[in-house]
C-alpha positions in Angstrom: 65.8 27.0 -126.5 64.8 23.3 -125.9 63.3 22.1 -122.9 64.5 18.1 -123.2 65.7 16.2 -126.5 62.3 15.0 -127.2 61.7 18.4 -128.5 64.1 17.7 -131.1 61.9 16.1 -133.7 59.0 18.0 -133.5 60.5 20.9 -134.8 60.2 22.1 -138.4 63.4 21.9 -140.3 63.3 25.8 -141.1 63.1 26.5 -137.5 65.9 24.0 -136.9 67.9 26.2 -139.4 67.5 28.8 -137.8 68.4 27.5 -134.6 71.8 26.2 -135.7 72.9 30.1 -137.5 71.3 31.7 -134.3 73.8 29.1 -132.5 76.6 29.7 -134.7 76.5 33.2 -134.7 76.9 33.3 -130.8 79.5 30.5 -130.6 81.6 33.0 -132.9 80.7 36.2 -130.6 81.7 34.0 -127.4 85.2 33.1 -128.8 85.9 36.6 -130.0 84.5 38.3 -126.2 86.8 35.6 -125.3 89.9 37.5 -126.9 89.1 40.3 -126.1 88.8 39.6 -122.5 92.0 37.7 -122.6 93.6 41.3 -123.8 92.1 43.3 -121.0 93.3 40.5 -118.6 96.9 41.0 -120.1 96.5 45.0 -119.9 95.0 44.4 -116.0 98.7 42.4 -115.6 101.0 45.0 -117.7 104.8 45.2 -116.2 107.0 47.3 -117.4 110.6 45.4 -117.2 112.3 48.5 -117.7 111.0 50.4 -114.5 112.5 50.5 -111.6 109.9 48.9 -109.4 110.9 45.5 -111.6 111.4 42.7 -109.2 112.2 39.9 -111.4 113.3 37.0 -108.5 110.1 37.8 -107.8 107.7 38.5 -110.7 109.1 38.5 -113.7 107.7 40.0 -116.8 106.8 38.1 -119.9 106.7 39.0 -123.7 104.3 35.9 -124.7 103.4 37.6 -128.0 105.4 38.3 -131.2 107.4 41.6 -131.6 105.9 44.9 -130.1 103.5 43.2 -128.1 103.2 44.5 -124.3 105.3 42.4 -121.4 102.9 40.4 -118.8 103.3 39.0 -115.4 104.2 35.9 -115.2 101.4 35.1 -112.5 98.3 36.3 -114.8 97.9 33.1 -116.9 97.5 30.9 -113.8 94.3 32.6 -112.6 92.6 33.3 -116.2 93.6 29.4 -116.7 92.3 28.5 -113.3 88.6 30.8 -114.3 88.0 28.6 -118.1 89.5 25.3 -116.3 92.7 25.0 -118.2 96.4 25.1 -117.1 98.7 28.0 -117.4 100.3 26.9 -120.5 96.9 27.4 -122.3 96.2 30.8 -121.1 99.3 31.7 -121.7 99.0 31.0 -125.5 95.8 32.5 -125.3 97.1 36.0 -124.0 99.7 35.8 -126.6 97.2 35.2 -129.5 95.4 37.4 -128.8 97.7 39.8 -128.1 99.3 39.1 -131.3 95.9 40.4 -132.8 95.3 43.1 -131.5 98.9 44.6 -131.9 100.5 42.8 -134.8 97.4 42.2 -137.2 95.2 44.6 -137.1 93.2 44.0 -140.1 92.3 40.4 -138.9 91.9 41.4 -135.5 88.9 44.0 -137.0 87.4 40.7 -138.8 87.3 39.1 -135.6 85.3 41.7 -134.3 82.6 41.6 -137.0 82.5 38.1 -137.0 84.1 37.9 -140.5 86.4 34.9 -138.9 86.2 32.4 -136.5 89.0 33.0 -133.3 90.7 29.2 -134.0 91.6 30.8 -136.7 92.8 33.7 -136.4 94.5 32.4 -133.2 96.0 29.8 -135.7 97.7 32.6 -137.8 99.0 34.5 -134.7 101.0 31.0 -133.7 102.1 30.7 -137.3 103.3 34.3 -137.6 104.5 35.3 -134.5 108.3 34.2 -135.0 108.1 36.8 -137.3 109.4 40.7 -137.4 106.8 43.6 -137.1 107.2 44.8 -140.5 106.7 41.0 -142.2 104.0 40.1 -139.7 101.9 43.4 -141.0 102.8 42.3 -144.9 100.5 39.1 -144.0 97.9 41.1 -142.6 97.3 43.0 -145.3 98.1 40.0 -147.6 95.8 37.7 -146.5 93.6 38.8 -143.7 90.2 39.6 -146.4 90.9 36.0 -147.6 90.2 34.4 -144.3 86.8 31.8 -144.2 86.2 32.1 -147.7 87.8 28.2 -148.6 88.4 25.2 -146.4 91.1 25.8 -143.7 93.8 23.1 -145.2 93.9 25.8 -149.0 94.4 28.3 -146.7 96.5 26.8 -144.5 99.2 25.9 -147.4 98.9 29.5 -148.8 99.2 30.6 -145.2 102.6 28.5 -144.5 103.9 29.7 -148.1 103.7 33.1 -147.2 105.1 33.4 -143.8 108.2 31.4 -145.4 108.0 34.0 -148.0 108.3 36.9 -145.4 111.1 35.9 -144.3 113.4 33.9 -145.8 116.4 33.7 -142.8 113.5 32.8 -140.8 112.6 30.1 -142.9 116.5 28.7 -143.4 116.9 29.3 -139.2 113.6 27.0 -138.8 114.7 24.2 -140.9 118.2 24.3 -139.3 116.6 24.3 -135.7 114.6 21.1 -137.5 117.6 19.4 -138.4 118.9 19.7 -134.9 115.3 19.1 -133.1 115.6 14.8 -133.9 114.5 12.4 -132.4 112.3 10.2 -130.9 109.3 9.8 -128.4 106.1 8.2 -127.5 102.6 8.8 -126.1 100.2 6.7 -125.2 97.4 5.3 -127.3 94.3 3.1 -126.9 94.1 -0.6 -125.0 97.4 -0.8 -123.5 99.3 0.5 -126.8 102.0 3.2 -127.2 102.5 5.0 -130.3 105.9 6.1 -131.6 107.1 9.4 -133.2 111.0 9.7 -134.6 111.7 13.0 -136.2 115.2 11.0 -138.3 117.2 12.5 -141.6 115.5 10.7 -144.3 117.8 8.4 -144.9 118.2 6.9 -141.5 113.5 6.8 -141.9 113.9 4.6 -145.1 117.1 2.1 -144.0 114.6 2.0 -140.6 111.4 1.4 -142.3 113.1 -1.2 -145.0 114.6 -3.5 -142.0 110.8 -3.3 -140.4 109.9 -4.6 -142.8 112.3 -6.9 -144.1 111.7 -8.4 -140.2 107.8 -8.2 -140.6 108.1 -10.8 -144.1 110.6 -13.0 -142.0 107.8 -13.4 -139.4 105.3 -14.2 -142.2 108.0 -16.9 -143.5 108.2 -18.6 -139.9 104.7 -18.8 -139.8 103.0 -16.1 -138.3 99.9 -15.2 -140.1 98.9 -11.4 -138.1 98.5 -8.7 -141.1 101.1 -6.6 -142.1 100.9 -4.2 -140.3 101.4 -5.9 -136.4 104.3 -7.7 -137.9 105.5 -4.6 -138.7 104.6 -3.6 -134.9 106.3 -6.9 -133.9 109.0 -6.2 -136.0 109.6 -2.9 -133.6 109.8 -5.1 -130.0 112.2 -7.0 -132.0 114.3 -4.5 -133.3 114.5 -2.8 -129.3 116.4 -6.1 -128.7 119.6 -5.9 -131.3 120.6 -9.9 -130.6 117.4 -11.5 -131.7 117.0 -9.0 -134.5 120.7 -9.8 -135.9 119.8 -13.7 -134.8 116.8 -12.8 -137.4 118.7 -11.4 -140.2 121.5 -13.6 -139.7 119.2 -16.7 -140.5 116.6 -15.5 -143.5 119.6 -13.3 -145.0 119.6 -15.9 -147.8 115.8 -15.8 -148.1 113.9 -14.7 -151.4 112.5 -11.8 -151.3 110.5 -10.9 -154.9 107.6 -11.8 -153.6 105.5 -8.4 -153.8 105.6 -5.8 -150.8 102.6 -6.3 -148.2 104.0 -2.7 -146.8 101.6 0.0 -147.0 104.4 2.5 -147.0 105.6 3.5 -150.2 109.1 1.2 -151.9 111.6 3.1 -151.6 115.0 1.7 -153.1 118.2 3.1 -151.5 121.1 3.8 -153.8 123.0 0.5 -153.3 122.4 -3.0 -154.6 120.3 -4.8 -152.0 121.4 -8.2 -152.1 124.9 -6.7 -151.0 123.1 -4.8 -148.3 121.6 -8.1 -147.1 124.7 -9.7 -147.2 126.5 -7.6 -145.1 124.9 -9.3 -141.8 127.8 -10.6 -139.6 127.5 -13.1 -137.0 128.0 -12.0 -133.7 131.6 -12.5 -131.5 131.8 -15.8 -129.4 131.7 -14.3 -126.4 128.8 -11.7 -127.2 126.7 -11.8 -124.5 123.2 -11.5 -125.8 121.6 -10.3 -122.1 124.0 -8.5 -120.8 124.2 -6.2 -124.4 120.4 -5.7 -124.0 119.6 -2.0 -122.8 118.1 -1.3 -118.9 115.1 0.0 -118.8 113.4 0.9 -115.2 109.5 0.4 -115.0 107.2 0.9 -112.2 103.5 -0.8 -112.1 101.0 -0.2 -109.2 98.5 -2.8 -108.7 96.9 -4.6 -105.6 97.0 -7.9 -104.5 93.0 -7.7 -105.9 94.9 -7.9 -109.4 96.7 -10.7 -108.9 94.2 -13.2 -108.1 91.3 -11.9 -110.8 93.4 -10.8 -114.1 90.9 -8.1 -115.1 91.8 -5.3 -112.5 93.6 -2.5 -113.6 97.3 -1.8 -113.4 99.0 1.8 -113.3 102.1 2.5 -114.5 103.8 5.3 -113.7 104.8 5.7 -117.6 101.4 5.5 -120.3 98.2 4.4 -119.0 96.5 1.8 -117.3 96.6 -1.5 -118.2 94.9 -5.2 -117.3 96.6 -7.0 -115.4 96.3 -9.8 -118.5 98.0 -7.4 -120.8 100.8 -6.3 -118.4 101.6 -10.3 -118.0 101.4 -10.7 -121.9 103.9 -7.7 -122.2 106.4 -8.5 -119.7 106.3 -12.2 -121.6 106.8 -10.8 -124.6 109.6 -8.0 -124.0 111.5 -10.9 -121.3 111.7 -8.3 -118.6 113.4 -9.5 -115.7 110.8 -8.6 -112.8 111.6 -7.3 -108.9 108.4 -7.4 -106.7 109.4 -3.9 -104.5 108.1 -4.2 -100.8 104.3 -2.0 -100.4 105.4 1.5 -99.7 102.5 2.5 -96.7 102.4 6.6 -96.7 101.4 6.7 -93.1 104.5 4.7 -91.7 107.0 7.6 -93.1 107.6 10.1 -90.0 107.9 13.4 -90.4 110.9 15.2 -90.9 112.3 18.3 -88.7 114.3 19.7 -91.8 113.3 21.7 -95.0 114.9 18.8 -97.6 112.3 16.5 -97.9 114.2 12.6 -97.9 113.9 10.5 -101.2 111.5 8.6 -98.8 109.0 10.9 -98.4 109.5 12.4 -101.7 108.1 8.5 -103.2 105.3 8.4 -100.7 103.7 11.8 -102.1 104.0 10.7 -105.4 102.5 7.8 -105.1 99.6 9.4 -103.1 99.6 12.3 -105.5 100.0 12.0 -109.4 99.6 15.2 -110.7 100.5 19.0 -109.9 98.6 19.8 -107.7 98.1 23.3 -108.4 94.2 24.0 -109.6 94.2 22.4 -113.2 97.9 21.6 -113.3 98.7 19.6 -116.2 102.3 18.4 -114.9 102.8 14.8 -114.3 106.3 14.6 -114.2 108.7 12.9 -111.3 110.6 16.4 -111.3 108.1 18.8 -109.9 109.2 20.2 -107.1 107.8 19.2 -103.3 105.7 22.3 -102.1 104.7 22.9 -98.4 101.3 24.1 -98.5 101.4 25.6 -95.5 104.8 27.8 -95.6 107.8 26.2 -94.2 109.4 28.3 -91.0 113.0 27.2 -89.8 112.6 26.2 -86.0 115.6 28.3 -85.6 113.0 30.8 -85.8 110.2 29.3 -84.1 108.7 27.1 -86.4 107.5 24.0 -85.0 109.2 20.8 -85.5 107.7 18.2 -88.3 106.5 20.9 -90.7 108.2 18.2 -93.4 105.2 15.5 -93.8 102.9 13.5 -95.7 99.9 16.1 -95.0 101.7 19.0 -95.7 103.5 18.2 -99.1 102.4 18.3 -102.7 103.9 18.2 -106.0 104.1 21.6 -108.3 105.5 22.3 -112.1 107.7 25.4 -111.4 105.6 27.8 -112.8 102.8 27.1 -110.4 105.3 26.9 -107.0 106.2 30.4 -108.5 102.7 31.3 -108.3 101.9 30.4 -105.2 105.1 31.2 -103.3 104.7 35.1 -105.2 101.8 35.1 -107.2 98.7 36.2 -104.9 98.0 32.9 -104.6 97.1 30.9 -100.7 96.4 27.2 -100.0 95.6 24.7 -97.2 95.7 20.7 -97.2 92.8 19.9 -94.6 93.3 16.1 -95.6 96.8 14.7 -96.6 95.6 14.6 -100.6 93.5 17.7 -100.5 94.0 20.6 -101.4 92.2 24.1 -101.2 93.3 26.9 -103.4 92.4 31.0 -103.2 93.1 32.9 -106.4 94.6 36.1 -106.0 90.6 37.2 -106.8 89.3 35.0 -104.2 87.9 32.0 -106.3 88.5 29.0 -104.3 89.2 25.5 -106.2 89.1 21.9 -104.0 92.4 19.8 -105.6 92.7 16.1 -105.3 94.1 13.1 -107.6 90.3 12.8 -109.1 90.9 16.3 -110.7 89.8 19.7 -109.8 86.8 21.2 -108.5 85.6 25.0 -109.4 83.7 26.4 -106.0 83.6 29.6 -107.1 83.9 33.0 -105.1 80.3 33.0 -102.7 80.3 32.5 -99.2 79.9 28.6 -99.6 83.6 28.8 -101.0 85.0 31.3 -98.2 83.5 28.5 -95.7 84.7 25.4 -97.9 88.5 28.0 -97.2 87.6 28.4 -93.6 87.1 25.4 -92.7 90.4 23.9 -94.6 92.6 26.3 -92.5 94.9 24.5 -90.2 94.1 24.2 -86.6 97.1 25.0 -84.7 97.7 21.2 -83.8 97.9 19.9 -87.8 101.4 20.1 -87.2 102.9 18.1 -84.3 104.5 19.5 -82.1 
């Protein structure tokens, strides 16, 4: 279309508009084609759990779509994901959406095939209607499919949600009950060393929590903190994490006047009790209360080099969270008052091989220090509970296997779906050097996986040579 970006200003507006229209049409067509390919891939991996040949311990049949969609092999998502440069979960979602559209939403599927509906919109509808029965899904398909794309998606999404609830009141009640039992508090990484905390809690608890956060932010301002209200509210979260400190502040300022305008950006919600009485409920801790002993225990691991301590600007890698500078780490430890224990350096080269199958804790720790994520192509799992897989299949010494098979250069962390795929799903793997994993898919595609990510080498003479070069030599495992 264009040889270089410098050509863009010279293109006339009318011609440029035509190219944009053409590009959009090609994008819509490519998205539709991917859904068609996902359906064909599922057809090629159909697995009927009702046949005598079905072996659930080796290969399970999975119905990832809604009611009425066919079952497929649990391993089919592994190669589909790798071919697209995504993880297995994303490939499963694609297969589920494609099958739901073809079998449960035929009117919508027809509009996707003719380019009338974007694939991403159709997939959202498939996801929303997946819990519904076949009949309820058919009703929604008939009622809404002709209107997709005629209004902005947020407006249509509201109509869709209401229609799904109306189509199955029992399901709506079940979802509401699941929501009540799914209350939780969790965090995820944000930018610049920060974390975002999300709480899904009862409305009353959330209101009281926000009121307490606002109160502590007001106390900080009264004590001379000139930071914006949002910053003080965030700091209040850290104070609440140390209940003794929060209680001390609330007691010291329990009689402060708080009738000044509320700076909070949250809507002011008054609990149905007398506010002054509520503040007077604060009680001094008992005389034998040990605030230090009462603090909760949290174990955090930060990996840093000796150079990081010297410069103050080098990168520190937490095991749970995004990277920090050394200066940010010092500020974090100082603000929270953490007790710091320096652990000795774990040198993987000093970890001796093991003759048995089980992986001892010290060797497990060395593998996880070296390899931070799932070593399957485009693997997304980073859980510390991942399986440690023997790259070359372990053979017990009683059956002729060599000693020292459980060693750093023959282990790699894998999530359970990845582990099953390489054990029973037709994948092969080598580890020519510790930390370098070469995988070959059932259809012969080769992938190189390191801590830097996955490099797809395709299915060529070159990739075949890489695979053969990476195969273990007879002396690779020490005798």
